[in-house]
N, C-alpha and C positions, 0 to 999 in steps of 0.2 A: 406896059406892065407884062408883056409877053415874056415868059421864062422866069418870072419872079415867083418864088414859092410863097403861097398864101398860107399862113399858119393860124392856129387858134380856131375859135368857134366860127369865124367868118368863112373858113374853108369847108365847113361841115354842116352848117345850120340848115341849108336847104334840103340836104339829104336826110338829116334827122327829122325834119318836118314831114317829108314824104313818108318815111317809114312809120312815124307815129300816126300820121293821118290815115295811112293805108291799113294798118293793123289795129290801131286803137291802143290806148294806154294800158289795157288789160292783157295785151299779148306782146309787149315789147320787153326784152330782157337785155340789160347791158352786158356786153362781152367785148373782147378785143380779138384781133386776128394775130396776136403775138404767137409765134416769132416772126411772122411775115412783116410786121411793122418795125422789127429790130433794125436799128440804124437810121430809121426815118423819124420815129417818135418813141419816147420812153413810155413805160406803163404810167408813171405819174402824169406825164403830159396828156396821154389819152384820157385818163380818168378826169383830169382837170377840164378838158374840153367838154366832156359829157356833164360834169358837175355844173359847169357854167351854163350849158344849155338848159338843164333842169332847174337852175336857179330862177329861170323865168316862168316856170310851171309851178303848179301846186306842190306842196310837200308830199301829198298822197301820190301824185303822179311820179315824183322822183323815187319814193320808196318802192313803188311798184316796179319801176324799171331797174332799180339797183338790187332789189332782193325779194320783194313780196311775190312778184309774178313767177319767180323761180320755184317757189314753194309748190304751186300747183303743177308746173311743168315737170319738175324733177321728183315730185312727191316726197319732199323732205320730211323727215321725222325728227321731231325735237328730241335730242339725246342728252342734253345737259341743261340744268336750270338757268344758266347764264345766257342761253341762246334766246333770241327774240321770238315772240309769238306773233302770229299774223294778226 
């Protein structure tokens, strides 16, 4: 297997488990390192891997990672009625 590129969740699950375990679900925010990942993975591929990871977690944990935790961190202010509420 040496030299074979491992793709998908298998390549990242252990690292995601460490980050989530170390910081807790209330302090993890999804992000990418784009454009550093350009040419290696596309944004849809990166999002897909993280969505697959959070498919094994509660809906609440997924919502926190994808947007709710950013409300507190960035101090978002709701500016339009169609924006979600925490």
